[in-house]
Structure formats: structure tokens, C-alpha cells
PDB file as gemmi writes it, atoms N, CA and C in Angstrom:
CRYST1    1.000    1.000    1.000  90.00  90.00  90.00 P 1                      
ATOM      1  N   MET A   1     123.101 112.740  99.094  1.00  0.00           N  
ATOM      2  CA  MET A   1     123.305 111.472  99.758  1.00  0.00           C  
ATOM      3  C   MET A   1     122.176 111.241 100.771  1.00  0.00           C  
ATOM      4  N   GLN A   2     121.589 110.077 100.722  1.00  0.00           N  
ATOM      5  CA  GLN A   2     120.488 109.745 101.620  1.00  0.00           C  
ATOM      6  C   GLN A   2     120.995 109.569 103.047  1.00  0.00           C  
ATOM      7  N   LYS A   3     120.291 110.207 103.980  1.00  0.00           N  
ATOM      8  CA  LYS A   3     120.631 110.072 105.398  1.00  0.00           C  
ATOM      9  C   LYS A   3     119.654 109.109 106.055  1.00  0.00           C  
ATOM     10  N   LYS A   4     120.122 108.490 107.132  1.00  0.00           N  
ATOM     11  CA  LYS A   4     119.275 107.600 107.928  1.00  0.00           C  
ATOM     12  C   LYS A   4     118.883 108.345 109.200  1.00  0.00           C  
ATOM     13  N   ILE A   5     117.584 108.445 109.420  1.00  0.00           N  
ATOM     14  CA  ILE A   5     117.059 109.204 110.550  1.00  0.00           C  
ATOM     15  C   ILE A   5     116.149 108.306 111.381  1.00  0.00           C  
ATOM     16  N   ALA A   6     116.349 108.333 112.694  1.00  0.00           N  
ATOM     17  CA  ALA A   6     115.463 107.632 113.627  1.00  0.00           C  
ATOM     18  C   ALA A   6     114.661 108.679 114.392  1.00  0.00           C  
ATOM     19  N   VAL A   7     113.369 108.469 114.476  1.00  0.00           N  
ATOM     20  CA  VAL A   7     112.507 109.344 115.267  1.00  0.00           C  
ATOM     21  C   VAL A   7     112.005 108.528 116.452  1.00  0.00           C  
ATOM     22  N   LEU A   8     112.325 108.995 117.658  1.00  0.00           N  
ATOM     23  CA  LEU A   8     111.903 108.329 118.891  1.00  0.00           C  
ATOM     24  C   LEU A   8     110.654 109.028 119.408  1.00  0.00           C  
ATOM     25  N   VAL A   9     109.561 108.308 119.471  1.00  0.00           N  
ATOM     26  CA  VAL A   9     108.266 108.888 119.840  1.00  0.00           C  
ATOM     27  C   VAL A   9     107.917 108.465 121.257  1.00  0.00           C  
ATOM     28  N   ARG A  10     107.881 109.436 122.156  1.00  0.00           N  
ATOM     29  CA  ARG A  10     107.452 109.172 123.537  1.00  0.00           C  
ATOM     30  C   ARG A  10     106.226 110.011 123.878  1.00  0.00           C  
ATOM     31  N   ASP A  11     106.311 111.274 123.628  1.00  0.00           N  
ATOM     32  CA  ASP A  11     105.218 112.209 123.893  1.00  0.00           C  
ATOM     33  C   ASP A  11     104.856 112.889 122.573  1.00  0.00           C  
ATOM     34  N   ARG A  12     103.820 113.671 122.589  1.00  0.00           N  
ATOM     35  CA  ARG A  12     103.381 114.399 121.392  1.00  0.00           C  
ATOM     36  C   ARG A  12     103.312 113.471 120.179  1.00  0.00           C  
ATOM     37  N   HIS A  13     102.590 112.397 120.326  1.00  0.00           N  
ATOM     38  CA  HIS A  13     102.544 111.354 119.305  1.00  0.00           C  
ATOM     39  C   HIS A  13     102.183 111.885 117.924  1.00  0.00           C  
ATOM     40  N   SER A  14     101.097 112.626 117.835  1.00  0.00           N  
ATOM     41  CA  SER A  14     100.652 113.103 116.532  1.00  0.00           C  
ATOM     42  C   SER A  14     101.698 114.008 115.887  1.00  0.00           C  
ATOM     43  N   GLU A  15     102.256 114.906 116.664  1.00  0.00           N  
ATOM     44  CA  GLU A  15     103.293 115.822 116.161  1.00  0.00           C  
ATOM     45  C   GLU A  15     104.514 115.046 115.671  1.00  0.00           C  
ATOM     46  N   ALA A  16     104.946 114.058 116.425  1.00  0.00           N  
ATOM     47  CA  ALA A  16     106.127 113.272 116.051  1.00  0.00           C  
ATOM     48  C   ALA A  16     105.879 112.491 114.761  1.00  0.00           C  
ATOM     49  N   LEU A  17     104.709 111.908 114.618  1.00  0.00           N  
ATOM     50  CA  LEU A  17     104.401 111.156 113.405  1.00  0.00           C  
ATOM     51  C   LEU A  17     104.286 112.076 112.198  1.00  0.00           C  
ATOM     52  N   ARG A  18     103.660 113.230 112.378  1.00  0.00           N  
ATOM     53  CA  ARG A  18     103.540 114.207 111.290  1.00  0.00           C  
ATOM     54  C   ARG A  18     104.916 114.655 110.826  1.00  0.00           C  
ATOM     55  N   MET A  19     105.795 114.961 111.768  1.00  0.00           N  
ATOM     56  CA  MET A  19     107.142 115.401 111.443  1.00  0.00           C  
ATOM     57  C   MET A  19     107.921 114.292 110.742  1.00  0.00           C  
ATOM     58  N   SER A  20     107.732 113.053 111.170  1.00  0.00           N  
ATOM     59  CA  SER A  20     108.409 111.915 110.540  1.00  0.00           C  
ATOM     60  C   SER A  20     108.027 111.800 109.069  1.00  0.00           C  
ATOM     61  N   LEU A  21     106.761 111.976 108.784  1.00  0.00           N  
ATOM     62  CA  LEU A  21     106.312 111.934 107.392  1.00  0.00           C  
ATOM     63  C   LEU A  21     106.920 113.071 106.584  1.00  0.00           C  
ATOM     64  N   GLY A  22     107.029 114.238 107.173  1.00  0.00           N  
ATOM     65  CA  GLY A  22     107.631 115.371 106.480  1.00  0.00           C  
ATOM     66  C   GLY A  22     109.085 115.133 106.115  1.00  0.00           C  
ATOM     67  N   LEU A  23     109.794 114.388 106.937  1.00  0.00           N  
ATOM     68  CA  LEU A  23     111.215 114.131 106.681  1.00  0.00           C  
ATOM     69  C   LEU A  23     111.455 113.286 105.436  1.00  0.00           C  
ATOM     70  N   ILE A  24     110.495 112.461 105.044  1.00  0.00           N  
ATOM     71  CA  ILE A  24     110.718 111.624 103.864  1.00  0.00           C  
ATOM     72  C   ILE A  24     110.665 112.435 102.572  1.00  0.00           C  
ATOM     73  N   LEU A  25     110.176 113.660 102.639  1.00  0.00           N  
ATOM     74  CA  LEU A  25     110.139 114.509 101.447  1.00  0.00           C  
ATOM     75  C   LEU A  25     111.534 114.819 100.931  1.00  0.00           C  
ATOM     76  N   LEU A  26     112.533 114.751 101.790  1.00  0.00           N  
ATOM     77  CA  LEU A  26     113.912 115.002 101.386  1.00  0.00           C  
ATOM     78  C   LEU A  26     114.589 113.730 100.894  1.00  0.00           C  
ATOM     79  N   ASP A  27     113.817 112.670 100.734  1.00  0.00           N  
ATOM     80  CA  ASP A  27     114.310 111.384 100.239  1.00  0.00           C  
ATOM     81  C   ASP A  27     115.275 110.698 101.195  1.00  0.00           C  
ATOM     82  N   ASP A  28     115.148 111.013 102.482  1.00  0.00           N  
ATOM     83  CA  ASP A  28     115.951 110.342 103.499  1.00  0.00           C  
ATOM     84  C   ASP A  28     115.211 109.098 103.984  1.00  0.00           C  
ATOM     85  N   LEU A  29     115.951 108.159 104.559  1.00  0.00           N  
ATOM     86  CA  LEU A  29     115.357 106.969 105.159  1.00  0.00           C  
ATOM     87  C   LEU A  29     114.972 107.311 106.593  1.00  0.00           C  
ATOM     88  N   VAL A  30     113.700 107.181 106.918  1.00  0.00           N  
ATOM     89  CA  VAL A  30     113.203 107.538 108.249  1.00  0.00           C  
ATOM     90  C   VAL A  30     112.547 106.312 108.879  1.00  0.00           C  
ATOM     91  N   ASP A  31     113.056 105.904 110.042  1.00  0.00           N  
ATOM     92  CA  ASP A  31     112.455 104.837 110.833  1.00  0.00           C  
ATOM     93  C   ASP A  31     111.875 105.451 112.101  1.00  0.00           C  
ATOM     94  N   VAL A  32     110.723 104.955 112.516  1.00  0.00           N  
ATOM     95  CA  VAL A  32     110.019 105.499 113.678  1.00  0.00           C  
ATOM     96  C   VAL A  32     109.999 104.450 114.787  1.00  0.00           C  
ATOM     97  N   TYR A  33     110.306 104.889 116.010  1.00  0.00           N  
ATOM     98  CA  TYR A  33     110.299 104.022 117.192  1.00  0.00           C  
ATOM     99  C   TYR A  33     109.314 104.597 118.204  1.00  0.00           C  
ATOM    100  N   VAL A  34     108.195 103.924 118.421  1.00  0.00           N  
ATOM    101  CA  VAL A  34     107.201 104.343 119.411  1.00  0.00           C  
ATOM    102  C   VAL A  34     107.579 103.660 120.721  1.00  0.00           C  
ATOM    103  N   LEU A  35     107.950 104.467 121.714  1.00  0.00           N  
ATOM    104  CA  LEU A  35     108.559 103.929 122.926  1.00  0.00           C  
ATOM    105  C   LEU A  35     107.657 104.005 124.158  1.00  0.00           C  
ATOM    106  N   ASP A  36     107.713 102.948 124.944  1.00  0.00           N  
ATOM    107  CA  ASP A  36     107.261 102.887 126.333  1.00  0.00           C  
ATOM    108  C   ASP A  36     105.761 102.879 126.596  1.00  0.00           C  
ATOM    109  N   LYS A  37     104.931 103.267 125.645  1.00  0.00           N  
ATOM    110  CA  LYS A  37     103.490 103.240 125.903  1.00  0.00           C  
ATOM    111  C   LYS A  37     102.723 103.113 124.596  1.00  0.00           C  
ATOM    112  N   LYS A  38     101.453 102.834 124.735  1.00  0.00           N  
ATOM    113  CA  LYS A  38     100.596 102.677 123.572  1.00  0.00           C  
ATOM    114  C   LYS A  38     100.419 104.025 122.873  1.00  0.00           C  
ATOM    115  N   LEU A  39     100.458 103.981 121.560  1.00  0.00           N  
ATOM    116  CA  LEU A  39     100.250 105.180 120.758  1.00  0.00           C  
ATOM    117  C   LEU A  39      98.840 105.711 121.001  1.00  0.00           C  
ATOM    118  N   HIS A  40      98.707 107.027 121.206  1.00  0.00           N  
ATOM    119  CA  HIS A  40      97.386 107.622 121.398  1.00  0.00           C  
ATOM    120  C   HIS A  40      96.571 107.423 120.128  1.00  0.00           C  
ATOM    121  N   ALA A  41      95.489 106.698 120.222  1.00  0.00           N  
ATOM    122  CA  ALA A  41      94.662 106.387 119.054  1.00  0.00           C  
ATOM    123  C   ALA A  41      93.699 107.530 118.774  1.00  0.00           C  
ATOM    124  N   THR A  42      94.085 108.382 117.851  1.00  0.00           N  
ATOM    125  CA  THR A  42      93.205 109.442 117.376  1.00  0.00           C  
ATOM    126  C   THR A  42      93.078 109.282 115.866  1.00  0.00           C  
ATOM    127  N   GLU A  43      92.135 109.971 115.295  1.00  0.00           N  
ATOM    128  CA  GLU A  43      91.970 109.921 113.840  1.00  0.00           C  
ATOM    129  C   GLU A  43      93.253 110.374 113.141  1.00  0.00           C  
ATOM    130  N   GLU A  44      93.875 111.390 113.691  1.00  0.00           N  
ATOM    131  CA  GLU A  44      95.097 111.932 113.095  1.00  0.00           C  
ATOM    132  C   GLU A  44      96.263 110.942 113.175  1.00  0.00           C  
ATOM    133  N   THR A  45      96.484 110.338 114.345  1.00  0.00           N  
ATOM    134  CA  THR A  45      97.601 109.393 114.457  1.00  0.00           C  
ATOM    135  C   THR A  45      97.358 108.155 113.591  1.00  0.00           C  
ATOM    136  N   GLU A  46      96.122 107.700 113.509  1.00  0.00           N  
ATOM    137  CA  GLU A  46      95.818 106.549 112.660  1.00  0.00           C  
ATOM    138  C   GLU A  46      96.094 106.859 111.194  1.00  0.00           C  
ATOM    139  N   LEU A  47      95.751 108.063 110.754  1.00  0.00           N  
ATOM    140  CA  LEU A  47      96.040 108.482 109.381  1.00  0.00           C  
ATOM    141  C   LEU A  47      97.547 108.520 109.135  1.00  0.00           C  
ATOM    142  N   HIS A  48      98.299 109.056 110.094  1.00  0.00           N  
ATOM    143  CA  HIS A  48      99.761 109.118 109.945  1.00  0.00           C  
ATOM    144  C   HIS A  48     100.363 107.718 109.846  1.00  0.00           C  
ATOM    145  N   VAL A  49      99.930 106.800 110.696  1.00  0.00           N  
ATOM    146  CA  VAL A  49     100.465 105.434 110.676  1.00  0.00           C  
ATOM    147  C   VAL A  49     100.125 104.753 109.352  1.00  0.00           C  
ATOM    148  N   GLU A  50      98.908 104.913 108.876  1.00  0.00           N  
ATOM    149  CA  GLU A  50      98.524 104.314 107.591  1.00  0.00           C  
ATOM    150  C   GLU A  50      99.364 104.886 106.453  1.00  0.00           C  
ATOM    151  N   THR A  51      99.589 106.191 106.469  1.00  0.00           N  
ATOM    152  CA  THR A  51     100.418 106.824 105.437  1.00  0.00           C  
ATOM    153  C   THR A  51     101.840 106.288 105.489  1.00  0.00           C  
ATOM    154  N   MET A  52     102.372 106.097 106.692  1.00  0.00           N  
ATOM    155  CA  MET A  52     103.722 105.539 106.833  1.00  0.00           C  
ATOM    156  C   MET A  52     103.802 104.144 106.228  1.00  0.00           C  
ATOM    157  N   LYS A  53     102.785 103.348 106.446  1.00  0.00           N  
ATOM    158  CA  LYS A  53     102.779 101.994 105.887  1.00  0.00           C  
ATOM    159  C   LYS A  53     102.736 102.036 104.361  1.00  0.00           C  
ATOM    160  N   VAL A  54     101.926 102.931 103.809  1.00  0.00           N  
ATOM    161  CA  VAL A  54     101.853 103.085 102.356  1.00  0.00           C  
ATOM    162  C   VAL A  54     103.212 103.510 101.794  1.00  0.00           C  
ATOM    163  N   MET A  55     103.919 104.347 102.533  1.00  0.00           N  
ATOM    164  CA  MET A  55     105.229 104.851 102.094  1.00  0.00           C  
ATOM    165  C   MET A  55     106.365 103.886 102.455  1.00  0.00           C  
ATOM    166  N   ASP A  56     106.035 102.701 102.941  1.00  0.00           N  
ATOM    167  CA  ASP A  56     107.018 101.672 103.314  1.00  0.00           C  
ATOM    168  C   ASP A  56     108.000 102.122 104.391  1.00  0.00           C  
ATOM    169  N   MET A  57     107.533 102.975 105.289  1.00  0.00           N  
ATOM    170  CA  MET A  57     108.358 103.363 106.433  1.00  0.00           C  
ATOM    171  C   MET A  57     108.286 102.255 107.480  1.00  0.00           C  
ATOM    172  N   GLN A  58     109.359 102.083 108.223  1.00  0.00           N  
ATOM    173  CA  GLN A  58     109.407 101.082 109.282  1.00  0.00           C  
ATOM    174  C   GLN A  58     108.964 101.720 110.599  1.00  0.00           C  
ATOM    175  N   ILE A  59     108.039 101.065 111.285  1.00  0.00           N  
ATOM    176  CA  ILE A  59     107.560 101.542 112.578  1.00  0.00           C  
ATOM    177  C   ILE A  59     107.810 100.438 113.601  1.00  0.00           C  
ATOM    178  N   TYR A  60     108.615 100.754 114.603  1.00  0.00           N  
ATOM    179  CA  TYR A  60     108.984  99.796 115.639  1.00  0.00           C  
ATOM    180  C   TYR A  60     108.433 100.270 116.980  1.00  0.00           C  
ATOM    181  N   THR A  61     108.280  99.347 117.908  1.00  0.00           N  
ATOM    182  CA  THR A  61     107.817  99.703 119.247  1.00  0.00           C  
ATOM    183  C   THR A  61     108.375  98.728 120.276  1.00  0.00           C  
ATOM    184  N   ASN A  62     108.528  99.217 121.494  1.00  0.00           N  
ATOM    185  CA  ASN A  62     108.903  98.325 122.598  1.00  0.00           C  
ATOM    186  C   ASN A  62     107.698  98.058 123.506  1.00  0.00           C  
ATOM    187  N   CYS A  63     106.525  98.431 123.043  1.00  0.00           N  
ATOM    188  CA  CYS A  63     105.274  98.230 123.784  1.00  0.00           C  
ATOM    189  C   CYS A  63     104.391  97.267 122.985  1.00  0.00           C  
ATOM    190  N   ARG A  64     104.153  96.109 123.535  1.00  0.00           N  
ATOM    191  CA  ARG A  64     103.399  95.074 122.808  1.00  0.00           C  
ATOM    192  C   ARG A  64     101.948  95.477 122.520  1.00  0.00           C  
ATOM    193  N   GLU A  65     101.455  96.496 123.199  1.00  0.00           N  
ATOM    194  CA  GLU A  65     100.079  96.953 122.974  1.00  0.00           C  
ATOM    195  C   GLU A  65      99.908  97.647 121.629  1.00  0.00           C  
ATOM    196  N   ASN A  66     100.989  98.072 121.005  1.00  0.00           N  
ATOM    197  CA  ASN A  66     100.917  98.785 119.728  1.00  0.00           C  
ATOM    198  C   ASN A  66     100.768  97.788 118.584  1.00  0.00           C  
ATOM    199  N   GLU A  67      99.548  97.641 118.120  1.00  0.00           N  
ATOM    200  CA  GLU A  67      99.257  96.696 117.045  1.00  0.00           C  
ATOM    201  C   GLU A  67      99.715  97.263 115.710  1.00  0.00           C  
ATOM    202  N   GLY A  68     100.158  96.369 114.843  1.00  0.00           N  
ATOM    203  CA  GLY A  68     100.566  96.782 113.507  1.00  0.00           C  
ATOM    204  C   GLY A  68     101.964  97.364 113.434  1.00  0.00           C  
ATOM    205  N   MET A  69     102.708  97.296 114.533  1.00  0.00           N  
ATOM    206  CA  MET A  69     104.089  97.773 114.567  1.00  0.00           C  
ATOM    207  C   MET A  69     104.988  96.605 114.943  1.00  0.00           C  
ATOM    208  N   GLU A  70     106.208  96.625 114.443  1.00  0.00           N  
ATOM    209  CA  GLU A  70     107.138  95.545 114.769  1.00  0.00           C  
ATOM    210  C   GLU A  70     107.678  95.730 116.181  1.00  0.00           C  
ATOM    211  N   TYR A  71     107.498  94.716 117.017  1.00  0.00           N  
ATOM    212  CA  TYR A  71     107.987  94.776 118.393  1.00  0.00           C  
ATOM    213  C   TYR A  71     109.488  94.518 118.422  1.00  0.00           C  
ATOM    214  N   LEU A  72     110.202  95.380 119.158  1.00  0.00           N  
ATOM    215  CA  LEU A  72     111.627  95.193 119.431  1.00  0.00           C  
ATOM    216  C   LEU A  72     111.865  95.471 120.907  1.00  0.00           C  
ATOM    217  N   PRO A  73     112.601  94.616 121.594  1.00  0.00           N  
ATOM    218  CA  PRO A  73     112.946  94.926 122.986  1.00  0.00           C  
ATOM    219  C   PRO A  73     113.906  96.116 123.041  1.00  0.00           C  
ATOM    220  N   VAL A  74     113.969  96.738 124.196  1.00  0.00           N  
ATOM    221  CA  VAL A  74     114.779  97.950 124.372  1.00  0.00           C  
ATOM    222  C   VAL A  74     116.237  97.724 123.987  1.00  0.00           C  
ATOM    223  N   ASP A  75     116.810  96.589 124.349  1.00  0.00           N  
ATOM    224  CA  ASP A  75     118.222  96.362 124.030  1.00  0.00           C  
ATOM    225  C   ASP A  75     118.463  96.274 122.526  1.00  0.00           C  
ATOM    226  N   GLU A  76     117.506  95.763 121.767  1.00  0.00           N  
ATOM    227  CA  GLU A  76     117.648  95.718 120.309  1.00  0.00           C  
ATOM    228  C   GLU A  76     117.536  97.118 119.715  1.00  0.00           C  
ATOM    229  N   ILE A  77     116.636  97.921 120.244  1.00  0.00           N  
ATOM    230  CA  ILE A  77     116.530  99.311 119.789  1.00  0.00           C  
ATOM    231  C   ILE A  77     117.842 100.033 120.061  1.00  0.00           C  
ATOM    232  N   ALA A  78     118.401  99.847 121.244  1.00  0.00           N  
ATOM    233  CA  ALA A  78     119.676 100.485 121.601  1.00  0.00           C  
ATOM    234  C   ALA A  78     120.792 100.054 120.652  1.00  0.00           C  
ATOM    235  N   ARG A  79     120.794  98.808 120.220  1.00  0.00           N  
ATOM    236  CA  ARG A  79     121.811  98.328 119.276  1.00  0.00           C  
ATOM    237  C   ARG A  79     121.666  98.974 117.904  1.00  0.00           C  
ATOM    238  N   ARG A  80     120.449  99.285 117.515  1.00  0.00           N  
ATOM    239  CA  ARG A  80     120.192  99.845 116.184  1.00  0.00           C  
ATOM    240  C   ARG A  80     120.491 101.342 116.086  1.00  0.00           C  
ATOM    241  N   LEU A  81     120.328 102.066 117.170  1.00  0.00           N  
ATOM    242  CA  LEU A  81     120.426 103.526 117.097  1.00  0.00           C  
ATOM    243  C   LEU A  81     121.762 104.059 116.576  1.00  0.00           C  
ATOM    244  N   PRO A  82     122.907 103.472 116.901  1.00  0.00           N  
ATOM    245  CA  PRO A  82     124.168 104.028 116.379  1.00  0.00           C  
ATOM    246  C   PRO A  82     124.299 104.006 114.852  1.00  0.00           C  
ATOM    247  N   GLN A  83     123.485 103.244 114.159  1.00  0.00           N  
ATOM    248  CA  GLN A  83     123.582 103.185 112.699  1.00  0.00           C  
ATOM    249  C   GLN A  83     122.969 104.403 112.007  1.00  0.00           C  
ATOM    250  N   TYR A  84     122.259 105.238 112.758  1.00  0.00           N  
ATOM    251  CA  TYR A  84     121.579 106.392 112.169  1.00  0.00           C  
ATOM    252  C   TYR A  84     122.484 107.620 112.140  1.00  0.00           C  
ATOM    253  N   ASP A  85     122.265 108.454 111.116  1.00  0.00           N  
ATOM    254  CA  ASP A  85     122.984 109.726 111.023  1.00  0.00           C  
ATOM    255  C   ASP A  85     122.416 110.745 112.005  1.00  0.00           C  
ATOM    256  N   HIS A  86     121.105 110.698 112.193  1.00  0.00           N  
ATOM    257  CA  HIS A  86     120.428 111.634 113.102  1.00  0.00           C  
ATOM    258  C   HIS A  86     119.380 110.874 113.903  1.00  0.00           C  
ATOM    259  N   ILE A  87     119.226 111.262 115.170  1.00  0.00           N  
ATOM    260  CA  ILE A  87     118.200 110.692 116.040  1.00  0.00           C  
ATOM    261  C   ILE A  87     117.419 111.853 116.638  1.00  0.00           C  
ATOM    262  N   LEU A  88     116.121 111.871 116.382  1.00  0.00           N  
ATOM    263  CA  LEU A  88     115.261 112.947 116.863  1.00  0.00           C  
ATOM    264  C   LEU A  88     114.303 112.391 117.903  1.00  0.00           C  
ATOM    265  N   ALA A  89     114.297 112.980 119.068  1.00  0.00           N  
ATOM    266  CA  ALA A  89     113.433 112.516 120.156  1.00  0.00           C  
ATOM    267  C   ALA A  89     112.242 113.446 120.323  1.00  0.00           C  
ATOM    268  N   TYR A  90     111.058 112.866 120.403  1.00  0.00           N  
ATOM    269  CA  TYR A  90     109.829 113.622 120.653  1.00  0.00           C  
ATOM    270  C   TYR A  90     109.175 113.092 121.890  1.00  0.00           C  
TER     271      TYR A  90                                                      
END                                                                             
């Protein structure tokens, strides 16, 4: 049975994105939420974000500086979180 997993990214951006990609190998639905600040732009994080887009993963953010991600205000993110089976914070 497919599980719904939310990954909350605050710190360790590259590690959190890498781990998020690994979770889709189990055929689970994984949504990523980049919270509170701009994603650290490194070659590695850019590769992870591009791979997520190719894999049709949803990437949300509450920081308008994060280009290429769907902006959601904090209250909307809070409303969505109870629908997940697991929530992983990084």
C-alpha cells in the first residue's frame, strides 16, 4: 500500500533532498516542503530539485525567494500535514 510522506526541509538542505529522492524508490508518494528560508543553491541541491521535477514530485515552500517551487502560506501547509502517513523533519 502506498504511503504519503511529507519531508519538511529547514536545515541540511542537500541531505533532506537526497533522502526525499531515496524514499520514492519504495513507490511511496513523497511531497517536499522547503520552509522558512531560501534553499541553499549548490550544484547538488539543484540536481536534486531537477530530479524531483522529472519524477513529478511536488515541492512546496513558504519562502517566496524559492523559484520553481509552489508557494504556500504557513497556514495552508499546516492544513495539509495531517493527511500524511509520515512527516519527516530535516
